[in-house]
C-alpha angles and dihedrals in degrees: 000000000000090000091053091048090050091050091048094050091048091045089239096119106142128168091217091060091042091055090046090053092049091049090049090055091048089052088053089058090050090052091053090048091050090050091050090048091051089051090051094048095045092047090052092048093048093047089046088055089055096251119137112228123186096186111090103173120028111133093036091051092044091054091045093051091046093052093044092053091049092049092049090052090048092051091050091050092048092049090051091049093054092048103258110146104256139207104243092179091053090049091052090049091051092049091049090049090050090052090048092051090047092050094047093048096041090238122142120239114240095200113054115208 
C-alpha cells in the first residue's frame, strides 16, 4: 500500500509496475511454502533415520522472518519518500537485523547498505 501511495503522489502510478509488485508478493508466498516444504521433508528424513528432532519449522520461519524484515524496511523507506516523519533509528535497527539474519543463514543481501 505504501508503495502505491508513493507512486500516486509522485505521479508514477503504472499498472505494469503494480502487477510486478503483486507477482513479487505472490512469489514471497511461494518462497515461504518452499521453506515449509523443506522443513517437512527434512523432518521426515530425520525421523526416518531414528533421530528425535524438536524443531518443526526452521527454514519456513527463517524465510518468513527475512521477508518480514525486508517488507518493514520497504514500508519505512516508502513513508520517508512520501514525507511522513520517519523513525531513522528503527530503520537502522531493521537493517542491522536483516544483516544479522543474512549472516546467520549464509544468505547474501541483495540491497547493500
